[in-house]
C-alpha positions as CSV (number, residue, x, y, z in Angstrom):
1,M,94.4,-8.2,54.7
2,Q,94.4,-6.5,57.6
3,T,94.5,-8.9,61.0
4,P,92.1,-7.8,63.5
5,G,94.0,-5.7,66.7
6,A,96.8,-4.5,64.4
7,A,97.6,-0.9,63.5
8,P,95.8,1.0,60.6
9,A,97.8,1.1,57.7
10,Q,98.9,5.0,57.1
11,G,98.8,7.0,54.0
12,P,102.0,8.6,52.7
13,D,100.5,12.2,53.8
14,A,99.9,10.9,57.3
15,P,102.1,11.9,60.1
16,Q,105.1,10.1,60.8
17,T,105.6,8.1,64.7
18,P,108.6,6.4,65.2
19,A,108.0,2.9,66.4
20,E,110.1,1.1,68.8
21,P,112.4,-1.6,67.6
22,A,110.8,-4.6,69.2
23,E,107.6,-3.7,67.7
24,A,108.9,-2.8,64.4
25,D,110.5,-6.5,64.2
26,Q,107.5,-8.3,65.5
27,Q,105.3,-6.6,62.9
28,A,107.6,-7.4,60.0
29,N,107.6,-11.2,61.2
30,A,103.9,-11.5,61.8
31,P,102.6,-14.1,59.7
32,I,99.8,-13.8,57.4
33,V,96.5,-15.2,58.7
34,P,94.7,-17.6,56.0
35,D,91.3,-16.5,54.4
36,A,90.0,-19.9,55.6
37,E,91.0,-19.4,59.5
38,F,89.8,-15.3,59.0
39,D,86.3,-16.9,58.4
40,K,86.0,-19.7,60.7
41,A,86.7,-17.0,63.5
42,L,83.6,-14.7,62.0
43,P,80.3,-15.2,64.3
44,P,77.5,-17.6,62.4
45,L,74.8,-16.0,60.9
46,S,71.2,-16.6,61.2
47,G,69.1,-17.8,58.7
48,D,65.9,-15.9,59.0
49,L,66.6,-12.3,57.5
50,N,64.3,-10.6,59.4
51,A,65.7,-12.0,62.9
52,P,67.5,-8.8,64.8
53,L,71.0,-8.2,64.8
54,E,73.1,-9.8,67.2
55,P,75.2,-7.9,69.3
56,M,79.0,-7.4,68.5
57,T,81.1,-8.9,70.7
58,T,85.0,-7.4,71.8
59,E,87.1,-10.3,72.0
60,A,89.4,-10.5,69.6
61,A,90.1,-13.1,67.0
62,P,92.6,-16.2,68.0
63,T,95.8,-15.9,66.9
64,A,96.5,-18.4,63.9
65,A,99.6,-20.6,64.8
66,P,103.0,-20.2,62.6
67,A,102.5,-22.2,59.6
68,P,105.1,-24.7,58.9
69,A,108.2,-23.6,57.7
70,Q,108.2,-25.5,54.3
71,D,104.7,-23.6,53.5
72,A,106.2,-21.1,50.9
73,A,102.7,-19.3,51.3
74,Q,103.2,-18.5,54.7
75,Q,106.9,-17.5,54.9
76,P,107.2,-14.0,56.5
77,I,106.7,-11.1,54.2
78,V,109.8,-9.1,53.3
79,P,109.2,-5.6,53.3
80,G,109.2,-3.9,49.5
81,A,109.2,-7.4,48.0
82,L,106.3,-9.0,46.0
83,P,104.8,-12.3,47.3
84,P,105.5,-15.7,45.8
85,A,103.4,-16.6,42.7
86,P,101.0,-19.6,42.8
87,A,101.6,-22.6,41.6
88,P,100.2,-23.1,38.3
89,D,97.3,-25.1,37.3
90,P,98.0,-28.5,35.8
91,A,95.2,-28.2,33.3
92,L,96.7,-25.2,31.9
93,T,99.8,-26.6,31.1
94,Q,98.1,-29.6,28.9
95,P,98.4,-29.0,25.1
96,L,95.2,-27.8,23.2
97,E,92.9,-30.2,21.6
98,P,93.5,-30.5,17.9
99,L,90.9,-28.4,15.9
100,A,89.7,-31.7,13.7
101,A,88.4,-32.9,17.0
102,F,86.9,-30.0,18.8
103,D,82.9,-30.0,19.1
104,S,81.9,-26.9,17.8
105,T,78.2,-27.4,18.1
106,P,76.4,-24.6,20.1
107,L,75.2,-25.3,22.9
108,Q,70.9,-26.0,22.2
109,S,68.2,-25.0,24.5
110,V,65.3,-26.6,24.9
111,A,62.0,-24.3,24.7
112,D,59.1,-25.4,27.0
113,P,56.4,-26.5,24.7
114,K,54.0,-25.5,27.1
115,A,55.3,-22.1,27.6
116,D,53.1,-19.5,25.7
117,E,54.0,-17.5,23.1
118,T,54.6,-13.9,23.7
119,P,51.1,-12.4,22.2
120,D,51.4,-9.7,19.1
121,I,50.8,-5.9,19.7
122,R,48.1,-4.8,17.6
123,Y,47.9,-1.4,16.6
124,A,46.6,0.9,14.2
125,S,48.0,4.2,12.2
126,E,47.3,7.3,11.3
127,V,49.0,10.7,9.6
128,R,48.1,14.0,10.0
129,G,48.7,17.2,8.4
130,L,50.0,16.0,4.6
131,D,46.4,15.4,3.4
132,P,46.5,19.4,2.3
133,L,49.7,18.6,0.1
134,G,48.7,15.5,-1.4
135,L,51.1,13.5,0.0
136,T,48.6,11.2,2.3
137,D,48.8,8.5,-0.3
138,E,52.3,8.2,-1.3
139,F,53.2,8.7,2.3
140,N,50.8,5.7,3.1
141,S,52.6,3.1,0.4
142,L,56.3,3.6,2.0
143,S,55.1,3.9,5.7
144,A,56.6,1.5,8.2
145,L,53.9,1.6,10.3
146,R,51.6,0.8,7.4
147,D,54.0,-2.2,5.9
148,G,53.8,-3.3,9.4
149,K,50.3,-4.2,8.7
150,G,49.3,-3.5,12.1
151,K,51.3,-6.1,14.1
152,A,54.6,-5.8,16.3
153,D,56.3,-7.7,18.8
154,N,56.0,-4.9,21.3
155,A,55.8,-1.4,22.2
156,T,58.9,-0.5,21.4
157,Q,59.0,-1.9,17.8
158,V,55.8,0.6,17.2
159,A,57.4,3.3,18.5
160,A,60.7,2.5,16.3
161,R,58.3,2.6,13.2
162,G,56.8,5.5,14.4
163,R,60.4,7.4,14.3
164,E,61.0,6.2,11.1
165,D,57.7,7.4,9.6
166,E,58.5,10.9,10.8
167,Q,61.4,11.1,9.1
168,L,59.7,9.9,5.9
169,A,56.9,12.3,6.4
170,V,60.0,15.0,6.3
171,R,61.6,13.6,3.2
172,L,58.6,14.1,1.4
173,M,57.6,17.8,2.4
174,K,60.9,18.3,1.4
175,S,60.3,17.0,-1.8
176,L,57.6,19.5,-2.3
177,G,59.8,22.3,-0.9
178,Y,58.5,22.6,2.7
179,Y,61.9,22.5,3.8
180,D,61.0,23.5,7.4
181,G,58.6,20.8,7.7
182,T,58.6,18.5,11.1
183,A,56.9,15.4,12.2
184,I,56.3,13.7,15.4
185,S,54.9,10.5,16.2
186,T,53.2,9.9,19.3
187,I,51.8,6.3,20.9
188,E,48.2,6.2,22.4
189,N,46.8,3.4,24.4
190,V,43.0,2.6,23.0
191,T,40.5,0.6,25.5
192,G,37.9,-1.6,24.3
193,E,39.4,-2.2,21.1
194,K,40.9,-4.7,19.0
195,Q,43.7,-2.3,18.4
196,Q,45.8,-1.8,21.8
197,L,47.7,1.0,20.6
198,K,47.5,3.9,18.1
199,A,50.2,5.5,16.4
200,I,49.8,8.7,14.9
201,V,52.3,11.2,12.9
202,S,51.6,14.4,12.6
203,A,53.4,16.6,10.0
204,T,53.9,20.2,10.5
205,P,54.8,21.8,6.6
206,G,55.6,25.2,7.5
207,Q,56.3,27.2,4.8
208,Q,57.0,26.7,1.2
209,Y,60.1,27.3,-0.2
210,K,60.3,29.3,-3.8
211,L,62.7,29.3,-6.7
212,G,64.9,32.6,-6.3
213,T,67.7,33.2,-9.2
214,I,68.3,30.7,-11.8
215,T,71.8,30.9,-12.9
216,V,73.6,28.4,-15.3
217,Q,77.0,27.8,-15.5
218,A,78.0,26.7,-18.9
219,Q,80.4,27.1,-22.3
220,P,79.2,29.2,-24.7
221,T,76.5,27.5,-26.6
222,T,74.6,27.5,-30.6
223,P,72.1,29.3,-29.9
224,S,73.7,31.3,-27.0
225,D,70.7,30.4,-24.4
226,L,70.2,26.7,-25.4
227,V,71.0,25.3,-22.0
228,R,68.7,27.9,-20.1
229,R,65.9,27.2,-23.2
230,E,65.9,23.7,-22.1
231,L,66.0,23.9,-18.5
232,P,62.6,24.8,-17.4
233,L,62.4,26.5,-14.3
234,R,61.0,29.8,-13.9
235,T,61.5,32.2,-10.7
236,G,58.9,31.6,-8.1
237,D,58.3,28.2,-9.4
238,P,58.1,25.7,-5.8
239,I,61.3,23.6,-5.3
240,E,59.7,20.4,-6.0
241,A,62.3,17.4,-5.9
242,A,60.3,16.2,-9.3
243,R,60.1,19.2,-10.7
244,V,64.0,20.1,-10.3
245,Q,65.2,16.6,-11.4
246,G,62.7,16.8,-14.0
247,A,64.2,19.7,-15.6
248,E,67.8,18.8,-15.3
249,A,66.8,15.5,-17.4
250,N,65.3,17.6,-19.9
251,V,68.8,19.1,-20.2
252,S,70.5,15.9,-20.3
253,L,68.0,14.8,-22.9
254,K,67.8,17.9,-25.5
255,L,71.2,19.0,-25.6
256,P,72.2,15.7,-27.3
257,Q,69.5,16.1,-30.3
258,Q,70.8,19.7,-31.1
259,G,74.7,18.8,-31.4
260,Y,76.0,18.3,-27.8
261,P,76.4,14.1,-27.4
262,F,79.0,15.1,-24.4
263,V,76.9,16.9,-22.4
264,K,77.6,16.5,-18.4
265,V,74.9,17.8,-15.9
266,G,76.6,18.6,-12.6
267,D,75.4,18.7,-9.2
268,R,72.6,21.6,-8.4
269,D,73.5,24.0,-5.7
270,I,70.1,25.9,-3.7
271,L,70.7,28.6,-1.2
272,L,68.0,29.1,1.0
273,D,67.2,32.0,2.5
274,E,64.5,31.6,5.5
275,R,63.4,35.1,5.3
276,T,61.9,35.2,1.9
277,A,61.3,31.5,1.6
278,R,63.2,31.7,-1.5
279,G,66.5,29.6,-2.8
280,D,68.7,30.7,-5.4
281,Y,69.6,27.9,-7.6
282,T,72.7,27.3,-9.6
283,L,73.7,24.2,-11.8
284,P,77.1,23.6,-13.3
285,V,76.5,22.2,-17.1
286,D,79.9,20.8,-19.2
287,T,78.2,21.0,-22.4
288,G,81.3,19.5,-24.7
289,P,82.2,20.7,-28.0
290,R,79.1,20.7,-30.7
291,S,79.5,18.1,-33.0
292,S,78.7,16.6,-36.5
293,F,78.2,13.0,-37.6
294,G,81.5,11.4,-39.2
295,A,82.3,7.8,-40.0
296,L,81.1,4.5,-38.6
297,R,83.4,2.3,-36.8
298,T,83.3,-1.4,-35.5
299,E,84.8,-3.7,-33.1
300,G,83.7,-6.6,-31.2
301,D,82.6,-10.0,-32.7
302,P,81.6,-8.5,-36.0
303,V,78.0,-9.8,-37.8
304,F,78.4,-7.2,-40.6
305,D,80.9,-5.6,-41.9
306,L,81.4,-1.7,-42.4
307,K,79.9,-1.8,-46.2
308,H,76.5,-3.0,-45.0
309,L,76.8,-1.2,-41.5
310,N,76.6,1.9,-43.7
311,V,73.0,0.8,-45.3
312,F,71.5,1.3,-41.8
313,P,72.3,5.1,-40.8
314,R,69.5,7.8,-41.8
315,F,72.2,10.6,-41.3
316,D,74.7,11.8,-43.6
317,Q,78.3,12.7,-42.6
318,G,78.7,16.5,-41.5
319,Q,74.7,16.6,-40.5
320,L,74.7,18.4,-37.1
321,Y,74.5,15.6,-34.4
322,D,71.2,14.3,-32.8
323,N,71.4,11.2,-30.8
324,R,67.9,10.2,-31.9
325,K,69.6,9.1,-34.8
326,A,72.4,7.7,-33.4
327,D,69.2,5.4,-31.4
328,D,67.3,4.7,-34.7
329,L,70.5,3.0,-36.1
330,R,70.6,0.7,-33.1
331,E,67.7,-0.4,-33.0
332,A,67.6,-0.7,-36.8
333,L,70.5,-3.5,-36.2
334,V,68.7,-4.7,-33.1
335,A,65.4,-5.8,-35.5
336,T,67.8,-8.0,-37.6
337,G,68.0,-10.6,-34.7
338,L,71.7,-11.1,-35.4
339,F,72.9,-9.8,-32.2
340,N,73.2,-10.8,-28.8
341,G,74.3,-7.2,-28.0
342,V,74.7,-4.2,-30.0
343,G,75.9,-0.5,-28.8
344,V,76.6,2.5,-30.7
345,Q,78.4,5.0,-29.1
346,P,79.7,8.4,-30.5
347,V,83.5,8.9,-30.2
348,R,85.6,12.2,-30.4
349,T,88.0,12.6,-33.4
350,G,89.5,15.9,-32.7
351,T,88.9,17.0,-36.2
352,I,87.1,20.4,-36.9
353,L,85.0,21.4,-39.8
354,P,84.3,24.2,-41.5
355,D,81.4,25.0,-39.6
356,G,83.4,25.0,-36.3
357,T,81.5,21.7,-35.1
358,E,84.0,18.5,-34.3
359,Q,83.2,15.4,-36.2
360,V,82.5,12.6,-34.2
361,D,82.4,8.8,-35.0
362,L,80.0,6.4,-34.5
363,M,81.7,3.2,-32.3
364,V,78.9,0.0,-33.3
365,R,79.9,-2.6,-30.3
366,Q,78.7,-6.0,-32.1
367,T,78.4,-9.5,-30.3
368,R,77.1,-12.2,-32.4
369,G,74.1,-13.8,-31.8
370,P,72.6,-17.2,-32.8
371,A,71.7,-17.3,-36.1
372,K,69.4,-20.4,-36.1
373,S,65.8,-20.9,-34.9
374,L,63.0,-23.1,-34.7
375,A,59.2,-21.5,-34.5
376,G,55.8,-23.0,-34.6
377,G,52.3,-22.1,-34.3
378,A,48.5,-24.0,-33.7
379,G,45.3,-23.0,-34.4
380,F,41.8,-24.5,-34.8
381,Q,38.8,-23.0,-36.9
382,T,35.3,-24.5,-37.1
383,G,35.0,-25.4,-40.6
384,Q,39.0,-25.4,-41.0
385,G,39.9,-27.6,-38.8
386,V,43.6,-27.6,-36.7
387,T,46.6,-26.0,-38.2
388,V,50.1,-26.8,-37.1
389,E,52.9,-24.8,-38.5
390,G,56.7,-24.7,-38.0
391,T,59.8,-23.2,-39.4
392,F,63.5,-23.8,-39.5
393,T,65.2,-20.4,-40.0
394,N,68.7,-19.2,-40.4
395,R,69.0,-15.8,-40.6
396,N,72.5,-15.2,-42.0
397,R,73.0,-18.4,-44.3
398,F,73.9,-16.2,-47.1
399,P,75.3,-13.4,-45.5
400,P,74.5,-10.5,-45.1
401,E,71.3,-11.3,-44.0
402,G,70.3,-13.8,-46.5
403,A,67.9,-15.8,-44.6
404,L,67.0,-19.4,-45.5
405,I,63.6,-20.8,-43.9
406,L,62.3,-24.1,-44.3
407,G,58.6,-24.7,-43.5
408,A,56.0,-27.0,-43.2
409,I,52.3,-27.2,-42.4
410,A,50.0,-30.0,-41.3
411,G,46.5,-29.8,-40.4
412,T,43.0,-31.2,-41.3
413,Q,42.1,-29.6,-44.5
414,Q,46.0,-28.5,-45.6
415,Q,49.2,-30.1,-45.9
416,G,52.2,-28.5,-47.3
417,V,56.0,-27.7,-47.5
418,S,58.1,-24.1,-48.7
419,G,61.4,-22.6,-48.9
420,T,62.2,-19.5,-48.7
421,F,64.8,-17.4,-49.5
422,R,64.8,-13.8,-47.9
423,R,67.3,-10.5,-48.1
424,Q,66.8,-7.9,-45.3
425,N,68.0,-4.7,-45.8
426,A,68.7,-5.3,-49.3
427,G,71.5,-2.6,-50.5
428,K,68.9,-0.1,-49.1
429,R,67.5,0.3,-45.0
430,D,64.3,-1.6,-44.5
431,R,64.2,-3.1,-47.9
432,T,63.6,-6.9,-48.3
433,V,63.6,-9.3,-51.1
434,T,62.1,-12.6,-51.0
435,L,61.4,-15.6,-52.8
436,V,59.7,-18.4,-51.8
437,A,59.1,-22.1,-53.3
438,S,56.1,-23.9,-52.0
439,A,53.9,-27.2,-52.7
440,L,50.1,-27.1,-50.8
441,R,47.6,-29.9,-50.8
442,A,44.1,-28.2,-49.8
443,N,40.9,-29.9,-49.1
444,Y,38.2,-27.3,-48.2
445,D,34.1,-27.3,-48.6
446,A,35.1,-24.7,-51.9
447,F,37.3,-27.1,-53.5
448,E,40.2,-29.3,-53.1
449,A,43.7,-28.0,-55.0
450,F,47.3,-29.3,-55.1
451,T,49.2,-26.1,-56.0
452,G,52.4,-25.4,-56.6
453,T,53.6,-21.9,-56.4
454,L,56.9,-19.7,-57.2
455,S,56.7,-16.3,-55.9
456,G,59.0,-13.2,-55.7
457,R,58.2,-10.0,-53.7
458,I,60.1,-6.6,-52.8
459,S,58.1,-4.8,-49.6
460,Y,58.8,-2.2,-47.5
461,D,57.3,-3.5,-44.2
462,S,56.8,-2.9,-40.2
463,T,58.4,-4.7,-37.8
464,P,57.7,-5.2,-34.1
465,I,60.5,-2.4,-33.0
466,W,59.8,-0.4,-36.0
467,Q,56.5,0.2,-37.2
468,K,56.2,2.5,-40.1
469,K,53.5,4.6,-41.3
470,F,53.7,3.9,-44.9
471,T,54.4,0.4,-46.3
472,Y,54.3,-1.2,-49.5
473,A,55.1,-4.7,-51.8
474,Y,55.2,-5.5,-54.8
475,G,56.3,-8.8,-57.1
476,F,54.7,-11.7,-59.3
477,E,53.6,-15.0,-58.6
478,L,53.3,-18.3,-61.0
479,V,50.7,-20.7,-59.9
480,G,50.3,-24.1,-61.0
481,T,47.1,-25.7,-59.6
482,N,44.5,-28.8,-60.2
483,E,41.5,-28.1,-58.9
484,S,37.9,-29.3,-58.2
485,V,35.6,-26.7,-59.5
486,F,31.8,-27.2,-60.2
487,D,31.0,-27.5,-63.7
488,F,27.2,-26.0,-63.9
489,A,27.0,-27.7,-67.4
490,D,27.4,-31.3,-65.8
491,N,25.9,-30.1,-62.5
492,D,28.4,-31.8,-61.1
493,R,32.2,-31.2,-60.0
494,V,34.8,-31.7,-62.0
495,R,38.9,-31.6,-62.0
496,R,40.5,-28.7,-64.0
497,T,44.2,-27.5,-64.1
498,Y,44.6,-23.7,-64.2
499,G,48.2,-21.7,-64.5
500,V,48.2,-18.2,-63.2
501,L,50.5,-15.5,-63.6
502,A,49.9,-12.3,-61.2
503,L,51.6,-8.7,-60.2
504,P,50.7,-8.4,-56.9
505,G,50.7,-5.2,-55.4
506,Q,49.8,-3.5,-51.9
507,V,50.2,-0.3,-50.1
508,Q,49.1,0.7,-46.5
509,F,48.7,3.6,-44.3
510,D,49.4,2.8,-40.5
511,T,48.4,5.3,-37.7
512,S,48.0,2.8,-35.1
513,D,50.3,2.4,-31.7
514,D,51.1,-1.5,-32.4
515,L,51.0,-3.8,-34.6
516,L,49.5,-7.0,-32.9
517,N,47.3,-5.5,-30.4
518,P,45.7,-1.8,-31.4
519,T,44.6,0.5,-29.3
520,R,44.2,3.8,-31.0
521,G,44.7,5.0,-34.5
522,Y,43.6,3.5,-37.7
523,R,45.1,1.4,-41.0
524,L,43.9,1.6,-44.8
525,K,45.3,-1.0,-46.9
526,L,44.7,-1.4,-51.1
527,S,45.8,-4.5,-52.9
528,L,45.5,-4.9,-56.5
529,S,47.0,-7.7,-58.8
530,P,46.3,-8.0,-62.5
531,E,46.5,-11.5,-63.2
532,T,46.1,-14.1,-66.2
533,S,44.2,-17.4,-65.7
534,V,45.6,-19.9,-68.4
535,Q,42.8,-23.1,-68.6
536,G,42.6,-23.6,-72.1
537,S,42.8,-20.1,-73.3
538,V,44.3,-16.8,-71.8
539,R,42.1,-14.6,-69.7
540,P,43.0,-11.6,-68.0
541,Y,41.5,-10.1,-65.2
542,G,42.2,-7.7,-62.0
543,R,41.5,-8.7,-58.6
544,S,41.5,-5.5,-56.0
545,L,40.6,-5.4,-52.3
546,I,40.3,-2.1,-49.7
547,E,40.4,-2.3,-46.3
548,G,40.1,0.1,-43.4
549,T,40.4,-0.6,-39.6
550,A,40.0,1.9,-36.5
551,Y,40.8,1.9,-32.7
552,Y,39.3,4.3,-30.5
553,P,40.1,4.1,-27.0
554,V,37.1,4.8,-24.6
555,S,38.9,4.5,-21.5
556,D,42.5,2.6,-20.4
557,K,40.4,-0.5,-20.2
558,L,38.4,-0.4,-22.9
559,V,38.6,-0.2,-26.7
560,I,36.5,-0.1,-29.4
561,A,37.2,-1.3,-32.8
562,G,35.7,-1.5,-36.0
563,R,36.9,-2.7,-39.9
564,V,35.4,-2.6,-43.4
565,R,36.4,-4.7,-46.4
566,A,35.5,-4.4,-49.7
567,G,36.9,-6.8,-53.0
568,S,36.2,-7.2,-56.4
569,I,37.5,-9.2,-59.5
570,F,37.0,-7.7,-62.9
571,G,37.5,-8.6,-66.6
572,I,36.2,-11.8,-66.2
573,A,33.6,-14.8,-65.7
574,R,33.1,-16.5,-62.2
575,D,33.4,-20.0,-63.7
576,D,36.8,-19.0,-65.5
577,I,38.5,-18.2,-62.3
578,A,40.2,-20.9,-60.3
579,P,38.3,-21.8,-57.3
580,S,41.3,-20.6,-55.1
581,R,41.7,-17.2,-57.0
582,R,37.8,-16.7,-55.5
583,Y,36.2,-14.4,-52.7
584,Y,34.7,-16.3,-50.2
585,G,33.3,-15.3,-46.7
586,G,32.8,-16.8,-43.1
587,G,35.3,-18.1,-40.7
588,G,37.7,-16.6,-38.1
589,G,39.3,-13.5,-40.1
590,S,35.7,-13.1,-41.8
591,V,32.3,-13.2,-40.5
592,R,32.5,-15.1,-37.3
593,G,29.4,-17.9,-36.6
594,Y,29.7,-19.3,-40.1
595,G,31.9,-22.0,-41.1
596,F,34.9,-21.3,-43.2
597,Q,34.0,-20.1,-46.4
598,R,30.7,-21.1,-46.1
599,L,29.4,-17.4,-46.9
600,G,28.3,-17.0,-50.5
601,P,26.8,-18.6,-53.4
602,L,26.2,-22.4,-53.2
603,E,26.0,-25.3,-55.4
604,P,22.6,-25.7,-56.8
605,E,20.4,-27.7,-54.9
606,S,19.8,-30.4,-58.1
607,S,23.4,-31.3,-57.0
608,L,22.4,-33.2,-54.3
609,V,21.6,-36.8,-54.6
610,P,17.8,-38.0,-53.8
611,D,18.2,-38.7,-50.3
612,D,19.8,-35.6,-49.5
613,K,16.4,-33.7,-51.2
614,D,14.0,-36.0,-49.7
615,R,15.5,-34.7,-46.2
616,D,15.2,-31.2,-47.2
617,E,18.5,-30.1,-45.9
618,V,21.3,-27.9,-48.0
619,K,24.4,-28.5,-45.2
620,D,26.2,-30.9,-47.8
621,L,25.8,-28.0,-50.2
622,R,29.4,-26.8,-50.9
623,P,30.2,-22.8,-51.6
624,I,31.5,-21.7,-55.1
625,G,32.7,-18.7,-54.5
626,G,32.2,-15.2,-56.0
627,R,33.9,-12.0,-57.5
628,S,33.1,-9.7,-54.8
629,L,32.6,-9.2,-51.0
630,N,31.8,-7.0,-48.2
631,E,32.7,-7.4,-44.4
632,F,31.8,-5.1,-41.6
633,S,32.8,-6.0,-37.8
634,I,33.0,-4.5,-34.5
635,E,34.5,-5.2,-31.2
636,A,34.3,-4.1,-27.7
637,R,37.7,-4.8,-26.1
638,Y,37.7,-5.1,-22.5
639,R,41.0,-6.0,-20.9
640,F,41.8,-6.6,-17.2
641,G,45.3,-7.1,-16.3
642,N,46.6,-9.9,-18.8
643,F,43.3,-11.1,-19.0
644,G,40.5,-9.7,-21.9
645,I,36.4,-10.1,-22.7
646,V,35.6,-9.2,-26.3
647,P,32.1,-9.2,-27.2
648,F,31.7,-8.7,-31.3
649,L,29.3,-8.3,-33.9
650,D,30.1,-9.2,-37.5
651,A,28.4,-8.6,-41.2
652,G,28.8,-9.6,-44.6
653,N,28.6,-11.6,-47.5
654,T,30.1,-12.7,-50.9
655,Y,28.7,-12.3,-54.2
656,E,28.7,-13.5,-57.7
657,S,28.7,-10.0,-59.4
658,S,31.8,-8.4,-59.3
659,L,30.5,-5.2,-57.3
660,P,29.5,-6.2,-53.8
661,D,26.3,-4.8,-52.7
662,A,24.4,-4.7,-49.0
663,S,21.8,-7.2,-49.5
664,D,21.4,-10.6,-48.2
665,L,24.1,-9.6,-45.3
666,R,24.9,-12.7,-42.9
667,F,25.1,-11.5,-39.2
668,G,27.2,-13.3,-36.5
669,A,27.8,-12.4,-33.2
670,G,29.8,-13.6,-30.1
671,I,31.9,-13.2,-27.3
672,G,35.8,-13.9,-27.0
673,G,38.4,-14.2,-24.2
674,R,41.7,-13.1,-24.7
675,F,45.0,-13.4,-22.9
676,Y,48.2,-11.0,-23.5
677,T,51.4,-12.2,-23.7
678,N,54.5,-10.4,-24.7
679,F,54.2,-11.7,-28.3
680,G,50.5,-10.7,-28.5
681,P,47.5,-11.8,-27.7
682,M,45.9,-15.3,-27.5
683,R,42.5,-15.3,-29.1
684,V,39.4,-17.8,-28.3
685,D,36.7,-16.8,-30.1
686,V,32.9,-18.2,-29.7
687,A,30.1,-17.2,-32.1
688,T,26.6,-18.2,-33.6
689,P,24.6,-16.5,-36.6
690,L,22.1,-14.3,-36.3
691,N,20.1,-15.3,-39.4
692,P,21.6,-18.6,-40.7
693,R,20.9,-20.5,-43.6
694,P,19.5,-24.3,-43.5
695,G,23.1,-26.1,-43.0
696,D,24.4,-23.6,-41.1
697,A,26.2,-24.7,-37.5
698,K,25.0,-22.8,-34.6
699,V,27.9,-22.4,-32.7
700,A,31.5,-21.7,-34.0
701,L,35.2,-22.0,-32.3
702,Y,38.1,-20.0,-33.3
703,I,41.4,-20.3,-31.5
704,S,44.7,-18.4,-32.6
705,I,47.7,-15.4,-31.8
706,G,46.9,-12.3,-32.5
707,Q,43.3,-10.0,-32.5
708,A,40.7,-10.5,-35.6
709,F,42.0,-7.2,-37.0
């Protein structure tokens, strides 16, 4: 600090004036004035900021008295030497506080509860210039301004969203080939409206660029134009992102179906020319070797050995590689339900076959899944009551794919147990062998029966993963049953024992799009069963049933579904057939609105007791079944989300004759609700008979899983 009255310091370039020796010694020994004394020498300042400036005095500040010699801070300054360091602060020499005892809680500020919250900024948004390109809806779905729902903390935030939407508009325009497109956002004040601001994004597309030359860089293929043929781009097409990406994806999809499983599509290059608004397109493609199917390999936690794995492929060794058949192999393995995960991947072998293709093996990676499961179901139908079923399944109890299934059924009118052995893919893919032993008690209006059954079946069936157009089944049934039957000679019910040997067969043609919830297509099914009934004597006869269903989508939400079914039993009198083998109508899978098995011939009124005759009611008359039936149904299945409404109309009847006719048709109508799940729709139907007979209920309720047909 320079003391008042001292000579000013000179810079290094100032002219040097020699000083007198005495004056130089005096300056060298001059003490430094402390800050406190210097501040004390200053004139006092007025507290009034608006007061006029005081005149400055010319008196020099008093010279400070020399400090005591022992004060090191006031020792004379030696030219060229640094001043002594101040004494350290004692607090700095103390040891640091341990971390465990240190309070790391941040300081909290208490908000004033009476303070007003900062009000939100309300704004409206608009985009201009994208509507002619058809991009307005896509822009609005991705817009940051729209995502803010017209609210912001301040105008700066609105402006930031607008800048983000500028970039969005440019990206969308480029996706359609408008590479010169620009966008700008502006903010306008709005007076007299709820929205205080209006954010406007204005887009200018400019010219649209189109494809010029198209060049594919790839190895030679068979046929020679394979890659270019599967790249559906043409000179003059707009350079649209979706179009270009879709064409490149088509190459990746189609070449593995035609013998090139290792194809790799490289990064495209598009050179734009703003003078011609054209873009020259170049795509490098590494096709890999042309390949043929080799052998199967396996690794991982094996569920199947190689012998059983070779049951599944739908291709032969040496056949040109097609990844659809490799995917089919994987789907067939998944359908067994025995894997947590399964993968099928081509592996190069380096072996060149006589046709010039490389043999490619398929590596099947297996991850074992749980083989045991419990399942259950429940339903309710008017006239049939509640039915509850449960099954325990060990799908690989007898490897490979030999399942043991134990089932039980308990309901209002039926109770029973069953044991099933089922081998899937038995020596041939999709072939199933089934053996069933069961015991069942059924107590219906039509009959009461204690039945034991031993049956076997060989079938080619559809599965939820692999639905087939053509399926079939054939087998045998050995049935022993003791049933109540109406004896017209005695005009009363009696119990009889029947033995039945049947050889049932079935074929079905299915073009529908779903097993549990079809929306288009049709199904045709024919069932034939030559049978022999033994009840005192042997009486051979035949059972037949034909059914057709069709599904027509009126719109994405509405499907019209229809069904026709007819059945016939020929070669035997009705009264010689066990009641459980006759045809009945009515119920949730037949003509809704009527009780289960209530349609068709009934016991004669003469069988009623006198009290029933006096009431002139026939509700206690029990059905006795017939030898033929016909049924017709139509539904309008309207779906919204996971729910649906289904109005329906059913018609049909059962007849004593061996051939059905259209006389005395009974009609039922109603409405149903559907709840759609990933395993099929839950169904609740309420129906009423339109031309009921005396004794028929006015309303019937049906609850089950799956559509009615």
